C-alpha positions in Angstrom: -117.5 8.0 165.7 -118.2 8.6 162.0 -116.2 6.4 159.6 -114.1 9.3 158.3 -111.5 9.0 155.6 -108.5 7.5 157.4 -106.1 10.2 156.3 -108.5 12.9 157.5 -108.8 11.1 160.8 -105.0 10.9 161.1 -104.9 14.7 160.5 -107.5 15.2 163.3 -105.4 12.9 165.5 -102.5 15.3 165.1 -104.7 18.2 166.3 -105.9 16.2 169.3 -102.4 15.1 170.2 -101.2 18.7 170.3 -104.2 19.7 172.5 -103.4 16.8 174.9 -99.7 17.9 175.2 -100.8 21.5 175.8 -103.4 20.5 178.4 -100.8 18.5 180.4 -98.6 21.7 180.5 -101.6 23.9 181.6 -103.8 21.7 183.9 -103.0 19.6 187.0 -103.0 15.8 186.5 -106.5 14.3 186.8 -108.2 17.4 185.5 -111.3 17.0 183.4 -109.6 18.8 180.4 -106.8 16.3 180.4 -109.0 13.2 180.9 -111.4 14.1 178.1 -108.7 15.0 175.6 -106.8 11.8 176.3 -110.0 9.7 176.0 -110.6 11.3 172.6 -107.0 10.8 171.4 -107.0 7.2 172.5 -110.3 6.6 170.7 -109.1 8.1 167.5 -105.8 6.1 167.6 -107.6 2.8 168.3 -110.1 3.4 165.4 -107.1 3.9 163.0 -104.9 1.0 164.1 -107.9 -1.3 164.1 -108.0 -0.8 160.3 -104.2 -0.7 159.5 -101.2 -2.1 161.3 -99.9 1.2 162.5 -100.3 5.0 162.3 -97.0 6.6 161.3 -96.3 10.3 161.5 -92.8 11.1 159.9 -90.7 14.1 159.0 -88.8 14.5 155.8 -87.1 17.7 154.5 -89.2 19.8 156.9 -92.5 18.2 155.8 -94.9 15.9 157.6 -95.7 12.5 156.1 -98.6 10.3 157.0 -98.3 6.6 156.0 -95.2 7.6 154.0 -97.0 10.2 151.9 -96.2 13.9 152.1 -99.2 16.0 153.1 -100.4 18.6 150.5 -99.3 22.2 151.0 -102.6 23.3 152.5 -102.3 20.6 155.2 -98.6 21.3 155.8 -99.5 25.0 156.6 -102.1 24.1 159.3 -100.9 25.3 162.7 -101.2 21.9 164.4 -99.2 20.2 161.6 -96.5 22.8 162.0 -96.5 22.1 165.7 -96.0 18.4 165.2 -93.1 19.2 162.9 -91.5 21.3 165.7 -92.0 18.5 168.1 -90.3 15.9 165.9 -87.4 18.2 165.1 -87.1 19.4 168.7 -86.7 15.9 170.0 -84.5 14.9 167.1 -86.7 12.1 165.8 -87.8 11.2 162.3 -91.0 9.3 162.9 -93.6 8.2 165.5 -95.5 4.9 165.0 -98.6 4.0 167.0 -99.1 0.3 166.8 -101.8 -2.3 167.5 -102.2 -3.2 171.1 -101.6 0.4 172.3 -102.7 0.8 175.9 -104.2 4.0 177.3 -101.6 4.1 180.1 -98.8 3.9 177.5 -100.3 6.8 175.5 -100.7 8.9 178.7 -97.0 8.3 179.6 -95.9 9.2 176.0 -97.9 12.4 175.9 -96.5 13.3 179.4 -93.0 12.9 178.0 -93.8 15.0 174.9 -95.0 17.8 177.2 -91.4 18.1 178.6 -88.8 20.4 177.2 -86.5 18.6 174.6 -83.4 19.7 176.4 -84.7 18.2 179.6 -85.4 14.9 177.9 -81.9 14.9 176.4 -80.4 15.3 179.9 -82.2 12.2 180.9 -80.8 10.2 178.0 -83.2 11.0 175.2 -86.8 10.2 174.4 -86.2 6.6 173.3 -84.5 5.7 176.5 -87.2 7.3 178.7 -89.9 5.5 176.7 -88.1 2.3 177.3 -87.8 3.0 181.0 -91.6 3.6 181.2 -92.3 0.4 179.3 -93.9 2.2 176.3 -93.8 -0.7 173.8 -96.6 0.1 171.3 -95.3 3.5 170.3 -92.1 3.3 168.4 -89.7 6.1 167.3 -87.9 6.1 163.9 -89.5 2.9 162.7 -89.1 3.5 159.0 -90.5 0.7 156.9 -87.6 0.9 154.4 -85.0 0.3 157.1 -81.6 -0.8 155.9 -81.8 -4.6 156.2 -78.1 -5.1 155.8 -77.3 -2.6 158.5 -79.8 -4.1 160.9 -78.5 -7.6 160.1 -75.0 -6.4 161.0 -76.2 -5.1 164.3 -77.9 -8.5 164.9 -74.5 -10.2 164.6 -73.2 -8.2 167.6 -76.3 -9.2 169.7 -76.0 -12.8 168.5 -72.3 -13.0 169.7 -73.2 -11.4 173.0 -76.0 -13.9 173.5 -73.6 -16.8 173.0 -71.0 -15.3 175.3 -73.6 -14.7 178.0 -74.9 -18.3 177.9 -71.3 -19.4 178.6 -70.8 -17.0 181.5 -74.1 -16.8 183.3 -76.8 -19.2 184.7 -79.8 -19.7 182.4 -82.2 -17.5 184.3 -79.9 -14.5 184.6 -81.1 -11.1 183.6 -78.2 -10.7 181.1 -79.3 -13.7 179.2 -83.0 -12.9 179.2 -82.6 -9.3 178.1 -80.1 -10.2 175.3 -82.3 -13.0 174.0 -85.3 -10.7 173.9 -83.4 -8.1 172.0 -82.0 -10.7 169.5 -85.5 -12.2 168.9 -87.2 -8.9 168.4 -84.4 -7.7 166.0 -84.7 -10.9 163.9 -88.5 -10.6 163.7 -88.2 -7.0 162.6 -86.3 -8.2 159.5 -88.2 -11.3 158.7 -91.4 -9.3 158.8 -90.0 -7.5 155.7 -88.2 -10.2 153.8 -88.8 -14.0 153.6 -85.7 -15.0 155.6 -82.5 -13.6 157.1 -79.5 -15.5 155.8 -75.9 -15.4 157.0 -73.5 -17.4 154.8 -69.8 -18.0 154.4 -68.0 -18.0 151.0 -64.3 -18.0 150.5 -63.7 -16.8 154.1 -66.2 -13.9 153.7 -69.6 -13.3 155.3 -72.6 -12.8 153.0 -75.9 -11.3 154.2 -78.9 -12.4 152.2 -76.6 -13.4 149.3 -74.6 -10.1 149.3 -70.9 -10.0 150.2 -70.1 -7.5 152.9 -67.6 -4.7 152.2 -64.1 -5.3 153.4 -64.4 -2.8 156.2 -67.4 -4.8 157.5 -65.7 -8.1 157.1 -62.9 -6.8 159.4 -65.3 -6.0 162.2 -64.6 -8.2 165.3 -68.2 -9.4 165.6 -68.3 -10.4 161.9 -65.0 -12.3 162.3 -66.5 -14.1 165.3 -69.5 -15.2 163.2 -67.2 -16.5 160.5 -65.3 -18.5 163.1 -68.6 -20.0 164.4 -69.7 -21.0 160.9 -66.4 -22.6 160.0 -66.0 -24.1 163.4 -69.3 -26.0 163.1 -68.6 -26.7 159.4 -71.8 -25.0 158.1 -72.1 -22.8 155.1 -75.2 -20.8 156.0 -77.8 -20.1 158.7 -81.3 -18.9 157.8 -83.9 -17.5 160.1 -87.5 -17.7 158.9 -90.8 -16.2 159.7 -92.6 -17.7 162.7 -89.3 -18.0 164.7 -90.2 -18.5 168.4 -87.9 -17.2 171.2 -87.7 -20.8 172.6 -86.3 -22.1 169.3 -83.8 -19.2 169.2 -82.7 -19.9 172.8 -82.1 -23.6 172.0 -80.1 -22.6 168.9 -77.9 -20.1 170.7 -77.4 -22.7 173.5 -76.1 -25.2 170.9 -73.7 -22.6 169.4 -72.3 -21.9 172.8 -71.1 -25.5 173.0 -67.7 -26.6 171.6 -67.9 -27.8 168.0 -66.3 -31.1 168.8 -68.9 -31.8 171.5 -71.7 -31.1 169.0 -70.1 -33.2 166.3 -69.7 -36.1 168.7 -73.4 -35.9 169.5 -74.3 -36.3 165.8 -73.8 -32.8 164.4 -75.6 -29.5 164.6 -78.4 -30.4 162.2 -79.3 -33.5 164.2 -79.3 -31.7 167.6 -81.4 -28.9 166.1 -83.9 -31.6 164.9 -83.9 -33.2 168.3 -84.8 -29.9 169.9 -87.6 -29.1 167.4 -85.9 -26.1 165.9 -87.9 -25.7 162.7 -87.6 -22.0 161.8 -83.8 -21.9 161.7 -82.2 -23.8 158.8 -78.6 -24.7 157.9 -76.8 -24.8 154.6 -79.7 -23.7 152.4 -78.6 -22.7 148.9 -77.4 -19.1 148.7 -77.4 -17.4 145.4 -74.9 -14.5 144.8 -75.5 -12.1 142.0 -72.2 -11.7 140.2 -73.3 -11.8 136.6 -72.6 -8.1 135.9 -69.2 -8.4 137.6 -68.3 -11.3 135.3 -69.4 -9.3 132.3 -67.0 -6.5 133.4 -63.9 -8.8 133.2 -65.3 -10.9 130.4 -63.0 -9.6 127.6 -59.9 -9.5 129.8 -59.3 -13.2 130.1 -59.5 -12.7 133.9 -62.3 -14.9 135.3 -61.1 -15.3 138.9 -64.1 -14.4 141.0 -61.9 -13.2 143.9 -60.3 -10.6 141.5 -63.8 -9.4 140.5 -64.9 -9.0 144.0 -61.7 -7.3 145.1 -62.0 -4.6 142.4 -65.7 -4.0 143.1 -65.1 -3.7 146.8 -62.4 -1.1 146.1 -64.5 0.8 143.6 -68.2 -0.1 143.4 -68.6 2.4 140.6 -66.9 -0.1 138.3 -70.1 -2.1 138.1 -71.7 1.0 136.5 -68.9 1.8 134.0 -66.9 -1.3 132.7 -64.8 1.0 130.5 -63.2 2.4 133.7 -62.0 -1.1 134.5 -60.2 -1.2 131.1 -58.4 2.0 131.9 -57.2 0.8 135.3 -55.6 -2.4 134.2 -53.5 -0.6 131.5 -52.1 2.0 133.9 -49.5 1.1 136.6 -50.3 4.4 138.4 -54.0 3.5 138.7 -53.2 -0.1 139.7 -50.9 1.3 142.5 -53.8 3.4 143.7 -55.9 0.3 143.8 -53.2 -1.4 145.8 -53.2 1.6 148.3 -56.9 1.5 148.6 -56.8 -2.3 149.3 -54.2 -1.8 152.0 -56.2 1.1 153.5 -59.3 -1.1 153.7 -57.3 -3.9 155.3 -55.9 -1.6 158.0 -59.2 0.3 158.8 -60.7 -2.5 160.9 -62.1 -1.8 164.4 -60.5 -3.2 167.5 -57.0 -4.6 168.1 -55.0 -5.2 164.9 -54.2 -8.8 164.1 -51.0 -8.5 162.2 -51.0 -12.1 160.9 -54.4 -11.6 159.3 -53.3 -8.1 158.0 -50.2 -9.5 156.3 -52.4 -12.2 154.7 -54.7 -9.6 153.2 -51.7 -7.5 151.9 -50.2 -10.7 150.4 -53.6 -11.5 148.7 -53.9 -8.0 147.4 -50.5 -8.1 145.8 -51.1 -11.6 144.3 -54.4 -10.4 142.7 -52.6 -7.3 141.2 -49.8 -9.6 140.0 -52.5 -11.6 138.0 -54.1 -8.5 136.6 -50.8 -6.8 135.7 -49.5 -9.9 133.9 -50.2 -8.3 130.5 -48.2 -5.1 131.3 -44.9 -4.5 129.7 -41.6 -5.1 131.6 -41.2 -1.4 132.3 -44.7 -0.9 133.7 -44.4 -4.1 135.8 -41.0 -2.9 137.2 -42.5 0.5 138.1 -45.5 -1.1 139.8 -43.4 -3.6 141.8 -41.0 -0.8 142.8 -43.8 1.2 144.3 -45.4 -1.7 146.1 -42.0 -2.9 147.4 -41.2 0.6 148.7 -44.7 0.7 150.3 -44.1 -2.6 152.2 -40.7 -1.6 153.4 -42.1 1.7 154.8 -44.8 0.0 156.8 -44.8 -0.5 160.6 -42.1 -2.9 161.7 -44.7 -5.4 163.0 -46.3 -5.6 159.6 -42.9 -6.0 157.9 -41.9 -8.8 160.3 -45.1 -10.7 159.4 -44.6 -10.1 155.7 -41.2 -11.8 156.0 -42.9 -15.2 156.1 -45.0 -14.6 153.0 -44.2 -16.2 149.6 -43.4 -13.1 147.6 -40.4 -14.3 145.6 -42.5 -15.3 142.5 -44.5 -12.1 142.3 -43.8 -9.6 139.5 -41.1 -11.9 138.2 -39.1 -11.6 141.4 -38.8 -7.8 141.0 -41.0 -7.2 144.1 -38.7 -9.0 146.5 -35.7 -7.2 145.0 -37.2 -3.8 145.8 -38.3 -4.8 149.3 -34.8 -6.0 150.2 -33.3 -2.9 148.6 -35.5 -0.5 150.5 -34.9 -2.3 153.8 -31.2 -2.2 153.2 -31.4 1.6 153.0 -33.7 2.1 155.9 -32.4 2.8 159.4 -34.9 1.6 162.0 -36.2 -1.2 164.1 -36.4 -3.5 161.1 -33.8 -1.9 158.8 -31.4 -4.9 158.5 -31.3 -8.2 156.7 -29.4 -11.1 158.1 -25.6 -11.0 158.4 -23.3 -14.0 158.2 -22.8 -13.8 161.9 -26.4 -14.7 162.7 -28.1 -11.4 162.8 -31.9 -11.7 162.6 -34.6 -9.5 161.2 -37.4 -9.3 158.6 -36.3 -10.6 155.2 -32.9 -11.6 156.6 -31.0 -13.7 154.2 -33.7 -13.6 151.5 -31.9 -13.1 148.3 -34.5 -12.8 145.6 -32.3 -10.7 143.4 -28.9 -11.2 141.9 -25.9 -10.3 144.1 -24.7 -8.4 141.1 -27.8 -6.2 141.0 -26.6 -2.7 141.7 -29.7 -1.9 143.7 -28.8 -4.6 146.3 -25.4 -3.8 147.6 -24.1 -6.5 150.0 -20.9 -6.9 151.9 -20.4 -10.2 153.7 -24.2 -10.7 153.5 -24.8 -7.4 155.4 -26.5 -4.7 153.5 -25.1 -1.2 153.8 -21.9 -2.1 155.8 -19.1 -4.4 156.6 -19.5 -8.1 157.7 -20.6 -8.4 161.2 -21.6 -4.8 161.6 -24.7 -4.3 163.7 -27.2 -1.5 164.3 -28.9 -2.8 167.4 -31.5 -0.9 169.6 -30.6 -0.4 173.2 -32.6 0.8 176.2 -31.1 4.2 175.9 -27.5 3.5 177.1 -24.7 2.6 174.6 -21.0 3.2 174.1 -18.5 2.4 171.4 -16.4 -0.7 171.7 -19.0 -2.7 173.6 -20.5 -0.3 176.2 -19.7 0.8 179.7 -19.8 -1.3 182.8 -23.5 -0.5 183.6 -24.6 -1.6 180.1 -22.5 -4.7 180.3 -24.1 -5.7 183.7 -27.6 -5.1 182.4 -26.9 -6.9 179.1 -27.6 -5.4 175.7 -31.2 -4.9 175.0 -32.1 -5.3 171.4 -35.7 -4.1 170.9 -36.0 -5.7 167.5 -34.9 -9.1 168.8 -37.3 -8.9 171.7 -40.2 -7.9 169.4 -39.3 -10.6 166.9 -39.2 -13.2 169.7 -42.6 -12.0 170.9 -44.1 -12.2 167.4 -42.8 -15.7 166.9 -44.0 -17.0 170.3 -47.2 -19.0 170.5 -50.1 -16.6 170.7 -51.4 -16.2 174.2 -48.4 -17.9 175.8 -46.3 -14.8 176.6 -46.5 -15.2 180.4 -44.9 -18.7 180.2 -41.7 -17.2 178.8 -39.9 -15.9 181.9 -37.1 -14.1 180.0 -39.6 -12.4 177.7 -41.8 -11.3 180.6 -38.7 -9.7 182.2 -38.1 -7.7 179.1 -41.7 -6.6 178.4 -41.7 -3.5 180.5 -38.6 -2.2 178.7 -40.1 -3.3 175.3 -43.3 -1.3 176.0 -41.3 1.6 177.4 -39.2 1.9 174.2 -42.1 1.3 171.9 -44.0 4.1 173.5 -41.0 6.5 173.4 -40.3 5.6 169.8 -43.9 5.9 168.8 -44.0 2.5 167.2 -47.7 2.5 167.3 -48.6 -0.6 165.3 -45.9 -2.8 166.9 -47.1 -1.6 170.4 -50.6 -2.6 169.5 -49.6 -6.2 168.6 -47.5 -6.5 171.8 -50.5 -5.4 173.9 -52.8 -7.7 171.9 -50.6 -10.7 172.6 -50.3 -9.7 176.2 -54.0 -9.7 177.1 -55.2 -12.5 174.8 -55.4 -15.2 177.4 -57.0 -13.0 180.0 -60.2 -14.2 178.2 -59.5 -17.9 178.5 -62.2 -20.3 179.8 -59.6 -21.6 182.3 -59.6 -19.5 185.5 -56.0 -20.3 186.3 -54.8 -19.0 182.9 -56.9 -15.9 183.4 -55.3 -15.3 186.8 -51.8 -15.9 185.5 -52.2 -13.6 182.5 -53.9 -10.8 184.5 -51.2 -11.0 187.2 -48.5 -10.8 184.5 -50.2 -7.6 183.2 -50.3 -6.0 186.6 -46.6 -6.7 187.1 -45.7 -5.1 183.8 -47.8 -2.0 184.5 -46.2 -1.7 188.0 -42.7 -1.6 186.5 -43.6 1.4 184.3 -43.3 5.1 185.3 -46.6 6.5 186.5 -47.2 8.5 183.3 -46.7 5.4 181.2 -48.9 3.3 183.5 -51.8 5.7 182.7 -50.9 5.7 179.0 -50.8 1.9 178.9 -54.1 1.5 180.8 -55.7 4.0 178.4 -54.5 2.0 175.4 -56.0 -1.2 176.9 -59.1 0.4 178.5 -61.6 -1.1 176.0 -60.3 -4.6 176.4 -59.9 -4.3 180.1 -63.5 -3.1 180.5 -64.6 -6.1 178.5 -62.4 -8.3 180.7 -63.8 -6.8 183.9 -67.3 -7.4 182.5 -66.6 -11.1 181.9 -64.3 -11.9 184.8 -65.9 -13.9 187.7 -63.0 -14.2 190.1 -62.0 -11.3 192.5 -58.3 -12.1 192.3 -55.6 -9.6 193.6 -54.8 -8.9 189.9 -58.5 -8.1 189.2 -58.5 -5.6 192.1 -55.3 -4.0 190.8 -56.6 -3.7 187.3 -59.8 -2.1 188.6 -57.6 0.3 190.5 -55.7 1.3 187.3 -59.1 1.9 185.7 -60.0 4.1 188.6 -56.8 6.1 188.1 -57.6 6.4 184.4 -61.0 8.0 185.4 -59.2 10.5 187.6 -56.8 11.3 184.8 -59.7 11.8 182.3 -61.8 13.9 184.6 -59.0 16.4 185.3 -58.3 16.5 181.6 -61.9 17.2 180.8 -62.3 13.9 178.9 -65.8 13.4 180.2 -67.3 11.4 177.4 -64.5 8.9 177.5 -65.0 8.5 181.3 -68.7 7.6 181.2 -68.3 4.0 179.9 -66.0 3.1 182.7 -68.3 4.5 185.3 -71.2 2.8 183.7 -69.4 -0.5 184.1 -68.7 0.0 187.8 -72.3 1.3 188.4 -73.7 -1.8 186.6 -71.7 -4.0 189.0 -72.6 -1.9 192.1 -76.4 -2.0 191.5 -76.7 -5.6 190.2 -77.4 -4.8 186.6 -74.3 -6.9 185.9 -74.3 -10.0 188.1 -71.1 -10.4 190.1 -70.1 -11.9 193.4 -70.1 -9.9 196.6 -66.4 -9.2 196.6 -66.4 -7.8 193.1 -69.4 -5.6 194.1 -67.5 -4.3 197.1 -64.5 -3.5 194.8 -66.8 -1.6 192.4 -68.5 0.3 195.3 -65.1 1.3 196.7 -64.0 2.7 193.4 -67.2 4.8 193.0 -66.7 6.0 196.6 -63.1 7.0 196.0 -63.9 8.8 192.8 -66.6 10.9 194.5 -64.2 13.1 196.4 -64.4 16.8 196.7 -61.7 17.5 194.1 -63.5 15.5 191.3 -66.9 16.8 192.2 -65.7 20.4 192.2 -64.3 19.9 188.6 -67.5 18.4 187.4 -69.8 20.9 189.1 -67.8 23.8 187.6 -68.4 22.5 184.1 -72.0 21.5 184.9 -72.8 25.0 186.1 -70.7 27.1 183.6 -70.5 24.9 180.5 -67.2 26.5 179.7 -66.0 23.5 177.7 -69.4 22.8 176.2 -69.5 19.6 178.1 -72.4 20.3 180.5 -74.4 17.2 179.6 -71.4 14.9 179.9 -70.3 16.3 183.3 -73.8 15.9 184.6 -73.9 12.3 183.4 -70.7 11.6 185.4 -72.1 13.3 188.5 -75.1 10.9 188.6 -72.8 8.0 188.6 -70.7 9.1 191.6 -73.1 7.9 194.3 -74.4 9.6 197.4 -71.8 12.3 197.8 -72.6 13.8 194.4 -76.3 13.4 195.0 -76.2 15.4 198.3 -74.2 18.1 196.5 -76.9 18.2 193.8 -79.7 18.6 196.3 -77.7 21.3 198.1 -77.3 23.2 194.9 -80.9 22.7 194.0 -81.7 24.7 197.2 -79.1 27.4 196.8 -79.2 28.3 193.1 -81.4 31.1 191.9 -81.1 30.1 188.2 -84.2 28.2 187.1 -82.5 26.6 184.2 -79.8 25.2 186.5 -82.5 23.9 188.9 -84.1 22.1 186.0 -80.8 20.5 185.0 -80.2 19.4 188.5 -83.7 17.9 188.9 -83.3 15.9 185.7 -80.0 14.5 187.0 -81.6 13.4 190.2 -84.4 11.8 188.2 -81.8 9.9 186.2 -80.4 8.5 189.5 -83.9 7.2 190.1 -85.1 5.3 193.1 -81.7 5.4 194.8 -82.3 9.1 195.4 -85.7 8.7 197.1 -84.4 8.6 200.8 -82.2 11.7 200.3 -85.0 13.7 198.6 -87.5 12.6 201.3 -85.1 13.8 204.1 -85.1 17.3 202.6 -88.9 17.8 202.8 -89.5 20.2 205.7 -91.7 23.2 206.4 -88.5 25.3 207.0 -87.5 25.1 203.4 -88.3 27.8 200.7 -91.4 27.3 198.7 -89.6 26.7 195.4 -87.3 24.1 196.9 -90.3 22.2 198.4 -92.1 22.4 195.0 -89.0 21.0 193.3 -88.7 18.2 195.9 -92.4 17.4 195.5 -91.9 17.2 191.7 -88.9 14.9 192.1 -90.8 12.5 194.4 -93.6 12.5 191.8 -91.1 11.3 189.2 -89.0 8.8 191.1 -91.0 8.2 194.3 -93.3 5.4 195.4 -96.3 4.8 197.7 -94.2 5.1 200.8 -92.5 8.4 199.8 -95.9 9.9 198.8 -96.8 10.0 202.5 -94.0 12.6 203.0 -95.8 14.9 200.6 -99.1 14.8 202.5 -98.3 17.7 204.8 -97.5 19.9 201.8 -101.1 19.7 200.8 -101.7 22.3 203.6 -98.7 24.5 202.7 -99.5 28.2 202.4 -98.1 28.5 198.9 -100.5 27.3 196.2 -97.7 26.2 193.9 -96.3 23.8 196.5 -99.8 22.4 197.2 -100.5 21.8 193.5 -97.1 20.0 193.0 -97.7 17.9 196.0 -101.1 17.0 194.7 -99.7 15.9 191.3 -97.0 13.8 192.9 -99.4 12.1 195.3 -101.7 11.4 192.4 -98.8 9.8 190.5 -97.2 7.7 193.3 -99.7 7.3 196.1 -101.1 4.0 194.8 -103.9 2.5 196.9 -103.4 5.1 199.7 -103.8 8.3 197.6 -107.5 8.6 198.1 -107.2 8.8 201.9 -104.1 11.1 201.6 -106.1 13.5 199.4 -109.3 13.5 201.3 -107.4 14.2 204.6 -106.6 17.7 203.2 -110.2 18.6 202.1 -111.3 20.1 205.5 -108.4 22.7 205.5 -108.5 23.5 201.8 -110.2 26.4 200.2 -112.9 25.7 197.6 -110.5 26.2 194.6 -108.0 23.7 195.9 -110.8 21.3 196.9 -111.8 21.3 193.3 -108.2 20.3 192.3 -108.3 17.5 194.9 -111.7 16.2 193.8 -110.5 16.1 190.1 -107.5 14.1 191.1 -109.6 11.7 193.2 -111.9 11.2 190.2 -109.1 10.6 187.8 -107.5 8.1 190.2 -110.9 6.3 190.7 -110.4 6.1 194.4 -113.4 3.9 195.4 -112.3 3.9 199.0 -113.3 7.5 199.6 -116.8 7.5 197.9 -118.5 8.0 201.3 -116.3 11.0 202.0 -117.3 12.6 198.7 -121.0 11.8 199.3 -120.7 13.4 202.8 -119.1 16.5 201.3 -121.9 16.7 198.7 -124.6 16.5 201.4 -123.1 19.1 203.7 -124.0 22.1 201.6 -123.7 25.6 203.1 -126.8 27.8 203.4 -125.5 30.1 200.7 -123.6 28.4 198.0 -121.0 30.5 196.1 -120.1 29.9 192.5 -117.0 28.0 193.5 -119.1 25.8 195.8 -121.5 25.0 193.0 -118.5 24.2 190.8 -117.1 22.0 193.5 -120.4 20.0 193.8 -120.4 19.5 190.0 -116.8 18.2 190.2 -117.8 15.8 193.0 -120.6 14.4 190.8 -118.2 13.9 187.9 -115.7 12.2 190.2 -118.3 9.8 191.5 -119.3 9.0 188.0 -115.7 8.3 187.1 -115.2 6.1 190.1 -118.4 4.1 189.3 -119.3 2.9 192.8 -122.9 2.0 193.3 -122.8 3.4 196.8 -123.1 6.9 195.3 -126.4 6.1 193.5 -128.8 7.2 196.2 -127.3 10.6 196.7 -126.9 11.3 193.0 -130.4 10.1 192.3 -131.9 12.5 194.9 -130.0 15.4 193.2 -130.9 14.4 189.6 -134.5 13.3 190.1 -135.9 15.7 192.7 -136.1 19.4 193.2 -134.5 19.4 196.6 -132.0 17.6 198.8 -133.6 16.4 202.0 -136.5 18.7 201.1 -134.4 21.9 201.9 -134.1 23.7 198.6 -133.6 23.0 194.9 -130.2 22.3 193.3 -128.8 24.4 190.5 -129.6 23.0 187.0 -126.0 22.3 186.1 -125.5 20.2 189.3 -128.6 18.2 188.4 -127.3 17.5 184.9 -123.9 16.5 186.3 -125.5 14.1 188.8 -127.6 12.6 186.0 -124.5 12.0 183.8 -122.7 10.5 186.8 -125.6 8.1 187.3 -125.5 7.0 183.7 -121.8 6.4 183.9 -122.1 4.4 187.2 -124.9 2.2 185.9 -122.9 1.4 182.8 -120.1 0.1 185.0 -122.4 -2.2 187.0 -123.0 -5.9 186.2 -125.8 -6.6 183.7 -127.9 -8.4 186.3 -127.5 -5.7 188.9 -130.6 -3.5 188.0 -132.5 -4.9 190.9 -129.7 -3.9 193.2 -130.1 -0.3 192.3 -133.7 -0.3 193.6 -132.6 -1.9 196.8 -129.9 0.7 197.3 -132.3 3.5 196.6 -135.0 2.2 198.9 
């Protein structure tokens, strides 16, 4: 090839790529048109990536970019550039990168995917997923050089935590560990290819990435909190990953972090153990520099130098770094300071996952303390206004938060005014936590805390009881109450004080609920009342405490806690059983994924999850249903390693859910798309096992809607190899031509060498479309046997189909049928038609592609003489084709094999 300008060559590559995609749509696999275009495309790509690391085509604002540069207008207007733009937008991708090491097979698979309709690809999970399934690793989608390092680093933390957890749960060679470590290593390498090192550090109980403090909302994410616990647990300030990191080093490091910190310390510490294991590209406690100069300048004239104050205000409003004068305005205005307080509380409560009320109350306390420092210069009137608003805000929070705030040191803040307003607001509030302590021993948040003067008119007390006479109570019951102590039924049951039960729960040791028999007896009633009264946040903390120890390393503790949970669920009405399971579903899925013992409680919890799936299907909540079915499918088919009993439980659940009632609901939406949930209903169907699969194959036969047939086929393809026996069983001469063609197509996508044999009879089918589809599928899946399968159909085929077969044999390079091709070439009819002449040319081309020396004598006779066996001359085109085939074969022979040619010829 000429050494063209690389950009011009990239443009030409776009043109060839479009032609290759178009040819795959038009011609059968193995055709000369496809082969020659693919050869040319591969050659162009190799020539480019030999000179640069990768060739990147990208889309931005409806323009095509090459190597990050927007093409000129005259190039953007070229038809093949517009076509590439349509392809990118159609598949919803921003860029395609062709990288060094690209294999021809990968390129062929990729072009084949691009020839499919985008909607069909989406039904199969998207282009990226299908490329991953086909092991296409040197072509990457959306690999933008300027990727957000911090976002990528955040994602790595999640994978890092999963890797540590998997090492604790599974044997070293398990698939879960291998796949997670591969993902972790590749993600880290992607970052350290762009920056010198990836650094995670801890500073004042915050995580920094490459010296930059994460936003509060990111600090609150569970995986970030876990990383903070790891760093503090091992008493290290930072971890740095450097260029050259090997996966073996990374595996050793993760293995160390999966150990208990005290074990590592006893062995000499983490640094020593890393040195002993030759971990050289991961470093601990390297100096981390944090850029805060500009922030300090902002507060420089305010006599406020506390770095935590600076960081707090900048996290709330990053724009302060751009406009220091705005900071001056805020600290002089109690209204603006209160808005800052509200934003701080909002960030603290916006964390993902279960709410930890102890940590939440700590953050609120810190926020108030920082504002107290900043507001110290305000006048008494403004301080009073600000503390009144904050006090009212705290008193109006969820009862679980107020209960936790009771233990905080608030008396000294805002000169004592804050506590005064909190107590005052609570004394006016009627609710679960609307009482302070009475002299008779009543308990509750802020009970007995007298931060203000008893003479203060805003805090009216009578016998120590706000808002009433001494000894008066305002207790919660379970729905039955009466004046003067209650009726006989209430007396026999005993008064049920929701506040007291919740307070006991909050004060109990975390994770030890099931050890408190009296509390366990009350829990169903507590949950029932919290659900009815819509005490959402309190309910969350109760549930969080309830499931905490289900994740213990001790199997006995896990069994005890999970059994306690099933007893509680069983005591609730059916509707509330479903609601409680739904609230806990994410944590229960995580627990099922981790649990290794098939206890009775495990089976009951799985059964509750099955009922939740039923509930969601009938309510049309298809998207929410998919993760649960994914989990049980992963268990059924070994993606998630479990013992036989757990696998049986998961299989039973899938079997139970695949009943006619559910399938009818799903098929109705899949066929009608009434709720615009066609894709989601289809994804559920493929996870419901054999029953749903058989229904899909029945509908594939019966429906006359070609779009629906396409959707069904892609669902069957998503099921994959599990569907092969069922598809094979449907291949029969009695079926309609379009059903057989679709079955042949399916076996070409999901089948194997064994299933290819079922397609062999279809090569003789009377319908040309069926024959061509069978030919394509045998070519794809026939393996070492496809040559014999294809040549077996030559005798009964017409010349046109013989040409199709010969092209496929040549593309597949079936060396075992060279003699058959030579015989076919020799047995010429007395009068050769145009098709016969074309067939003989194709045979020569196929022999050249195969490259077997056994074909040399026959091809030489054609190319070098005027007749074959001295009968009559060959057409000139055939002689040229034979000559080209000879050249191709001789190139493929060993260098010292020239003498062998003569032996073969003579």
